[in-house]
N, C-alpha and C positions, 0 to 999 in steps of 0.2 A: 365689408367685411371690414372688421377691426381686433383683426387677431392679438390673441397674449396666451404667450407659452408659460406653465408653469415652472418656469425656471431661470432661477437666479444667480447671474457669474460673480465670480469671487475675483477680486481685484485682489492682484499679489504684488508686492515691491520687487523691487530689484536688487534683491539681494540673495546673498548664499549660505546656506549652512554645512556644516563640517559632523560629519555621520562614522560611524563603525560599521564594518561590516563582515558577515559571517559565508562562506564557505556554504551554499543548499543544494545538498546531497539529495538523489531520490530517493534512496530508500531511507535516510535517516532526517530529513531537511522538515519533512511534516511537522513530527513532533519536537526539532530545537526552534522552531517559531513558535509552537506554543509556549517551550519552557521560556523563552526570551520574553515573549508576552508574557505572561506570569511576573516574572522574574521582576520586569524593570516598566512593568505598569506602573502611571503615574510620574516618573521620570521620562519615559522616553516612545515614541511611536516605531512600533517595531512591522516592516513590512516587505513581502518577498519583489524581489524583481530579478527576473531572471534566473541567471542561477547563481544569485546573492539573497542574503537577509542585511536589509539596512536597518539598523537602530541610527533615530532620529532623537536626539536630546531635544528635550521640551522647558528646560531650566537650565541657569546657568552655573559655571562652577562643578559640571560633571565629571567626574573620572572617564577617559576615553574609553568605550568597549567596545569588541570584536578583534579578529586578527588584521584587520587593516584601517586606515582613517579615510574618507576623500570628502572633496567638495564639492557640493552641488546646487548650481545653480538655482533658483527657485522656478522660477520661468520656464526653464526648458524642464523640469524633473517635475512636472503635475501631479502624477499619482502618487508621489512621496508627499505633497503638501494636501494633498487628498485624506491620507493616513495622520495629519498631525491635525488638519481639521477635523475630523473624525472623533478622534482623542479627544479634544478640544472640547469639542460640543455634549461628547456624552458626558465628561465631569462638571459641563454648566446646567445640565437636567438634572442629573445625579443630586449635585448641591443643594438645586432647588425642590429635593425630594418627591420629583417627577420620577414615577415608575418608569425604567424603560426597560423596554423586551427585544431590541434587536438594536445591532450596529450596524448592518447593511441590508438594508437603510437603516438609518438610524430610526426606532420607532419609540415614541415616550407617548403617555398619557394624561391629559389634561385633569383638571380636578372637579369639573362641574358635572354632579351625577346628574343625566337626563332623566333616567329612569324617576328621581326624583322628585324631578322639578315638573315631570309631567304626570304625575299622580291628581287624581280627582279628591278635591279636599276630603279630609275626613280618613284616606287613606295613610300607611307609615309602610314603606318596605325594609328589611332587614337590614344591617348593616352592609352583611356578607353578599349582597347582590346590587350588581349595577351597572349602568352603562354609559360608557364614558367614553369624550372625544380622545381620536388617536392621532396623531401628527406623524407622519411620514416626512423623513431628511435623506434626498439618497443624494450624498456627496460622490460626485462622480466624474468623469471626463467626457466631454464633446466634442463630435466630429460630424459637425453641420458641412456642407456640401459649399466648396467654394470660399471656407474661412481658416483660419487658423485654430486649431485645437484650443479648449479654452476649460476650465475648471468652474463649476459650477453647482445649485444646491436645484432639483427634482422633490417639490413639493406636492405633499398630497394633504387631506383630515378628511376621515373616517369617524367609524365608533368600535367600541371594543365592549365585549360583554364580560363583565367579570362574576366569576361565583370562588368568592375567597373563602367560604368556611369548611372544614373540612364534613367530611360524611359525615362523622360523630354527632357534629353541631346541628347539620340537617335534619339527622332523625330524631336528634331532642328536640327538635322546632315542627317535627312534627311532620314531617317530610318524607314520603314513603318512595323508596330510593328504587325499586324495582323497574327495572328497562331503561334505566339511567347509564349511559356509559361513564364509564370513570376509569380513573388514572391516578399516579402519580407527581408530585412536584421535586424537582431535582436542583439544586444551587446552579449557575451556573459558573462557568470559569473564571469567568469575570464576573468578580462580585459587584460592581456597579452593576449589573443587569439584573430583571427579573429572575428567580426561578421556573423550569422552565419545565413543560407538562406531559408528563408520556402516557400515551393510552393504552391500557392491560383490559378493559372485555367490559362487558354489560350484564349489569346484577340480575340474578336470576331469581335471589333469595339471600335473603338475611336472617342469619342464626348466631343469635350474643353480638358480638364484638365484630364478627366475620362476612364480609360481601361475598358469596358464592356468585360466580361469571362463567357466562355464556358468552360468545362469540368474541372467543379470547385469545392474548398468544399464547403460544407454546407451551406447553409448559408452568401457565400460570393460571390455578383454577380456583382461588378465592386469595385474597386479600385483607388485612387488619381494618377495619373502620376506621380506625382513628388516624391510617396511614393513607388514606386516598381522598382523593376531591373528585367533583362532579367536574366534566367536560363543560364547557363553557359554550357546547354550542347552540344553533337556535334553538334545534329541538327540545333539549336539556333546559334552555330557558324560558321557553312558552310551559313546558311541564312543571316549572317551577312558580311560574305565574298562576297558573290555575289551581295549585295547590294552596298558595298564597293566598290570593283573592278572590276564588271561588268563583263564585257568582258574577261578581266585577272584574274576572279575570279578563274578558273580551274587552269593556272600556278601557280597561289600564294599556292591554295590548296594541289598541288604537289610537291610544294617545299617546302613546311613546312611539309608534310607528307614525304619525304625524308630526312629533316633535323630532324625531331624528330625520323624516324627509326634509324639515325647512334649511336643513345644513349641507343636503345635497343638490338642493338648485342652482344652479348658474351662478346667480350674481352673489347669492351669498357665500357658495366656496368660493370664488377666486373673491371676496372680500376679506373672508378667514385666511385666505394665503397670501394677501398682501399685510396683513395686519400681523400676521406671524413674520412675514419679510421685516418689518417694520421695526417687531422687538429684536430680530437679528444684528439688525440696522446699528441698533441702538450701544447693543455688546460690544466692550473692546475684545474681538478674537485673536487673543497674543498666543500661538502657538506653538512657540517659541521663542530664546530671551529676544527680545526687541524686534521680533517678525509679526505684526499685526496685518490680519485681512480685515480684507471691506467685503461687505456683501450689495450686490446692487440690486436694482428694482428688476421684478420680472419682465422678462423679454417681450418687447411688442412692437407691431408697427414696422418701419424700419430698419430694428435690430435682429430678425428673422429673415431667414432665405425667402424667398419667393414663391406662393403656394399656388398649385394650378387644379384646373377643375378637370377632374376626370370626365370624357366625353360619356354622352349617353347611351347606352348599346342600343345597338338597331336590333330588332326580330324580325325571322321572317317566317311568313306563312306556308310557301310553295318553294318546290324542289329547285323550280326555276332563278328564283332569290328574285322575283318579278315584285312581289307582294311582301312589304315592309311595314313597320309602324313603330314608334320608340318607344309606345306604350304598348305592353303584351295583352292586355285585357281588351282594350278599343281594337289592335287589332285582331284578336279571337275571335270576338265581335263582326266585325265586318268582312274577315278574311276566311273563315273556319283554319280547322288545325292545320298542321302543317302536312300531318301523314293523312289526311281526308282520302288519299285518292287511291290508297295503299291497305287502309283499316280495313284489318276482315273480321273484327267482332261487330258489325254495324246492328248488330241487334243480342246485346248479349243477354246469356243464361246468368240470372242475379237468382240467386241462396238469401232472404231475409230471415234473420233469424232474430225473434223478437220475444218478448214477455205477454203473455196472452192474454194479460189484465191493458196490456199497452196497444192492442192491434189496433186498434180502431185512429190513435194519435201516430200511430207510426205510418198507418195509410193515407191517413191526411200530410203526414210531416213529407215522403215518400212522391206523391202527388206531386207534390208541389218542385221537388228535387228532380224528379224526369220530367215535369212539362213547365217548370217556369213558377218565377215568384217575383211578381213588379215591387218597385222599389216607388211607396206613398209621397215620395217629393223631386220624384226624378221624372223626366219624361221616357228619358231611355236607360233603364236602371242595367245593374252587372249582371241578372240573370232573369230577363223578362221573358226568354224562349226556354231556361231551364235547361238539362243536361242533353236530352234527344236534340233540341235547338241546336244550342249552341256548340256542340262538338259533332253537327252534319252526319246524325246518326238515322236509320231507319224504326227505333225503336229502339225497346227493351221486353224482355221476358223475366219479369219475378215470379219467385213461389216462394211463399211465407211458410215459415220453421217455427211452431211456438214451445216455447218454457212454461212449465208451470208456476215457477216460483225464480226468485234474481239468483239461485244459488249455483257454484260451478257448476255440478250433477248436473242442474237441469238444463242447463247450457250447453255440457258434452253432449245429452241425449238428443238434443233439436239437432245440433250438428252431426252427429253420427246418422240420424235421420235424412238427415239432406245429401248428405256423402253416401247412403247404400243406393240411389237413384244410378241409374246406369248412365246417362250423359252428365259427361264433368260438365262444372259450374265453371261461367269465367269471371267471377266473384263473388263473394260474399260479403252482404252489408248486414252489422251488427248491430242492433240496438245495447247501448250499457248504459249505466249510470255513471254519475259522477262521481261517486264514492268507490266503485268500482279499481280507481288507478289509487288507492291505498292499501288496497290487498294486494299479498306478495303471493307469489308461488301459485300451488294448488289451490287457491281458495281462491283466487281470480278469475271469474266467469271468462271475462275475455283473453285473458291468456290462453287457456283453456283451447275455448272456440277458436284461436287462432292458430295454435299449437295443430287442433285436428284439421284445418282447413289446407294450413302449408303442408302437411304432411301429406295431401292427396294434390297438391301443386295448385292449390287454389288463391288468388290474392285476397285481403279483408279489410273491407272499409267500415268501421267503426262511427257512431255516431250519438250523441243522447239525446232523450227527451231536453233536458233543459235549452240545448240549442232548437228543439223544435219550436220550446213556450218562447223565443225570444220575439220583442217584436218586427214587424215586415221589413224596414228596412235595415237593419241589422241582420235579419234572418237571410236579407238578398246574400249579402256579402258572405254569410256563411258556407251557403248553398254554393255560392261561385267558389270558394276555397276545395269544398270537399268534392263540389266535380272534379276542379281542373287534379286533384291529388286519385282520385278512381279512373277516371280516361287513364291518365299515367299508367298505375296500376292493370290495368286491361292492355298496355304494350302502345299505349298510343303516345306520338310526338306532337306536343300543342305548339310548340314552338323551337325556333335554332338562332343564333347567335350570327350576323354578321363577322366573318373575320378576314385575318388575312392570308393572303390567297397566296403569298409569295413563295413558301414551300408547301413542297408536297403532302408533306403528312406532320399533322401536329397532336400530341396528347399531351391533356391535361389532366394527372393523375394525384388523387387525395389518397396521403397515407395515414394509416392510423392504428391504435393498439388499444387493447383492454384487457388486465387482469381478469381471470377467470377462477375463481372460488365462490365459497359461501361467505355470506357476512360483510363486513367490514377487515377481522381480524382473521380470520380462517385462513387455512389454505389454500394460500395465494402464488404458488410457485410456478401456474403457467400462465403464456399468456399468448394470446392472438394477434396477427395484424391483418386489417383491413386496408382492399386500395379500392378507388371507385374511381375509374375511368372515364374521361369525357374526350372527345375530338372537339380541335378546336374552337369547332362554331356551337359547341355546348350538345351537341348529342352524346347523349347520355350511351355507353357502349358498355358496359357490365363493370360489374362489383364482385370483387372475390376475397376470398378470407384466408387467412391461411389454419393450419392447423394448430389446438391448443397445445403447447409444447412448454417444455421446461424454458428460463429464460435464456441457457448455455445455450440452444440451440434454434431461438429465436429468428438470427440473424440466416441463418441458412434454410430455415422455413421459409421466413418472407422472402430471399432470392428466390426460391424455388416458387415459389406465387408470384411475385413480381415478373418471372422469366415465362411462365404460364401463362399471365394475362396479356403481356405483352405479344407474343406467338401467338395468340389468341385473335388479338386485334390487328396485328401485321397481316392475318391471312384471310380475315373478311374486309381487308381495307386493302388489300391486293399491295401491298410495298413492294417495290422491288429494289435488284441490288444498285446500290449507290445511291438511289430515293437520299433525297435531304428531309430527317427528319429530328422533329424537334420535342423533346419529352420535358414537360413542367411540370414540377413533381411540389405539393402543398400539404403541409403538416402543421396539426392545432401546438404540437408539443416542442419542444427542443428537437432537436433528433437525436436520438441514442447512435452512439459510435455505430450497435448494430446495421439499423437502418441504415447513416453513410454509407458502410462498405456494400451494404445489400445495393444499394443503386451503384455505386463503382464498377461494382463486380457485374451489374446487370449490364452497364455502359460498354466493358470489355467483349462481352457477348455480342454487341451489334457492330461490329466493325464491319460487317458486310456493309453497314447505310453510314448515309455519312451525316452521322448524330451530334446534334448539341443539345447538352440539358441544364436546367436550372432548377437549384433544390431551394425553396421560397419557405422559410418559416413564419406562420400566421399566427401573430400572437396578441391576447388579450391582455397579457401580464407585463406589465410595461412599466416605467417610470412619467410617462407625458400625460399632458392634459392640454385640450386647445380649447380657448374660449374665443369667442367672437360676440363683441359688446356691443357690435350694430345689430345682433339679431335680438331683438323682443320678446321671441315665442311664437306660438299661434295658439289657437284655442283649442282646448280638448272639447270632441263631439259630446263625449257625456256627461262630465261635469261643468262643461263651460268655464273653464279655468285654464290661466295661461300654462303650459309645459311645453319645456326646451328652451326656455332664456335661454341665451350666449352659448348654446349649441351652435357649432356650424354647418351649413350644409351640407345634406351628405355628397360626396364626391371630391370634397376636398383634399387635395394630396399636398404634403409637405418631404422634401426631399432633404434628409438629414444628411446622409453620406455616400459613398459609392454604394451603401450595401443597405442603406438603410429608408424608408419610406414609411409616414405616417400617412396613414387615409383615414377621412371618417365615412363610416357607413352605415350610422346612425344618426340622421340629421332630426331637426325640433317636431317634423312631421311623424318621425320614427318613434319617440320616445311614448310610452305606451300610456303613461299617465302622467300627471303633472309632478306628483311622488317620486318618480323616478328619477329626477335628477338630471343632472349634465351626466350624460353619455362620453365612454371614452374611444378615443382612435383607435383601430388597429396598426399595432405595427408590422410591415412586413420585411424582414431578414434574411438576405439572400446570401446561403452562404458559399464562402469562399473559394471552395473549388467548383462553383458553376463555371461553363463553360459559355454559356448564355448570360449576357451579365446587361441587359438593357432593362432597366428597373422600372423608368418609366412605363414603359409597355405590359410589364412583369404588374406593374401596379393599375393599371384599365384592363389589364387580364381580368385582373382580381375583384375590381369595382364591379366590371360585366356578368360575372359569374355567383357575385350576392346579390344580382337582380334576377337570378335565372332559374329561382327555384321552381319545380313542378310540381309543390307542396300547397304553395301559398302564391296569391297574386302579388303579395305585400314584399317590400323589399326586406332582403334577411341582413342578421347583423356578420355574418359568415359567409361566405363563397360556397356553393353548392358542394363543390369538390372534398371541402371539409365537414358541413351542415351532414351531408350524404353519410358520410364515416360515422360519425357522432349517432347519426340517427339508427344507423344497423349496430350500431356497437351496444347500446342505449337495449334495444331490442332484443337482443341475446343476451345480455345481461339477464333481463327478465323474464327469457323462456328457459334461459339457464337454468333456472331456480324450480323446472317442472319435472316430476319426478321421469315421466319418461320422453321428453324432447328428443330431438332427435337432430343434432345440426347438420349432419347427412343430407336430408332433406333440401339443401341450399345446394346443393352439388345439381340437384335436377332441373328443368325449365322455372320454375319459380326462380330461383337465385339470378338468373339472370332478366328478373323481371323489378321493377320498383317499388317491391312488397313491400319496403321498408315505410314508403311517404306517409 
């Protein structure tokens, strides 16, 4: 491995700077900080430091400001140097007339319009529409393990859509704005920064010079056209391409996608970041009179902490632990599923809902699903024995219920016919069309059907005719994944993980939340919390959700949900007083205070056990990139082109500090397409109040759980604790748009199943 990190260290001279101090009071400090920054912009960098506001002079011969003065050695006050460097860099790019759109991280735009460069010959784009390079310079302190803290810049390059014409300009150009989300531009407090966009709503109609809105902020039903701008979202941008280029829009979209994709691949991205570093190294970064900082090269090789490779998880296929494998699919083929001796639905009753016009093709597809699909290029394919053989079933008992057409009403009638049968179904298999996924609420046949079956405690597995038309090799893998999810929905356990047996009980709990409301801007004042609970060996124990409540009651409701969940699991697992219990919490988003407080209160209620806990934030949003210049990439099966160049292998871990670990969960083989470019690692951040602090153990556990999904055999980019919570949140959000959806059905037997896979 030849690792490179996207961090350029800053060399700081052995010097000091004299600065003014103001007291920072909790009630007034925020306003004072903003006032000082506005008043002294250009002459001082103003930063908060604990209970003080520090005003650092950037030029000479300035009169002293502040209640007192203090000398600050630069190498001992890195956060103050960071404030000076940020101001200097923003001034620099602003002077070059580069649009600066934020200061933390410093984000500015390039001048090369990728849209105009990508346009086929003979086409031109309006001046108000562009796709520009976007550069991020995150000036921050780094606390690497076993190293002194240092100041550096984490760099990244992306793209940004620009729609700079006002709504009346777009209308004059012939653009129909109905369905577009729009808002207004507001000047930033810092005049060097671009105006910022505030979203107001979606255009329902245009009358004269007024835009009438739906899905809008409270109190806003219309806006003046000349005051509005289109949100530069991917959906709006694509709509604009359709209206501007009409029949050639798809060609423009593809050319633009390929143009942007060339910037995302590992070698091109690293070359671009080194080019930016090289440019910065040529500049005189005088952050204060006589204080010049130098930018070093990107960290690589011996300048980095050592990497560790997470061990491959060991999958267990029987309760004795004797049947194991390091490859889940191979182990399942050879050993059968973990629960085969106790599984009670060995001939499941299956309701098949499909369109009458597709019944013949569905019968062929399901024959392959139940009995097997050989891979034409492999002696032993992944699905030669089918669902029945691979999962050691006695057979299946399917019955068809046909829809007259592809409407939601027709699907509902077929589902109701199935439900009216006296005997309960174990599973519903529903044939859908790919375009159903673009339909919302009651117009979506799949959602209507899923709701009907869930109400009667029956899990649902969908499939498309597009899947049925795949060539035999691809079809074998698609059926293999479908069978895994189906067996799990039936209540089966495909495998477990070998785990640490030195403690009595270990639970790994995923915590998630979702706002409840209509549209993007409607009433979203309620929040619902989710918990997914696994034992340390990866056994899925239960998923639970709180009631949808106002934000002020979220902490109370989440605590009640956590307590009920842990009480249920502790009863099922027969916890005894004094048992050593470890609770590991995974959260995808930064912990809300309410969530942290709910966990602390939960700990207080478990004093009868010997409990330690770890609170781990699993973040995909951070400034770090890892390149491996020794990785040439792998050949993509479909396109025969290289993908994943410079992407580190899956399982590489870099310990940044006592509380932070970077881990690679998407390696070169996991990149889906060559155009997807360099994948980002995941940052694990341990909450400082955790009582279990072995970050190496916790990172390895995250890696194991990212290889443990019962939805697909493919490795995941997130652990199942988080992935399952996200799946639940997504489905509940869609089902919540149905007029007759009752979330209380999940308090029944179906709620303890893997209905969401």
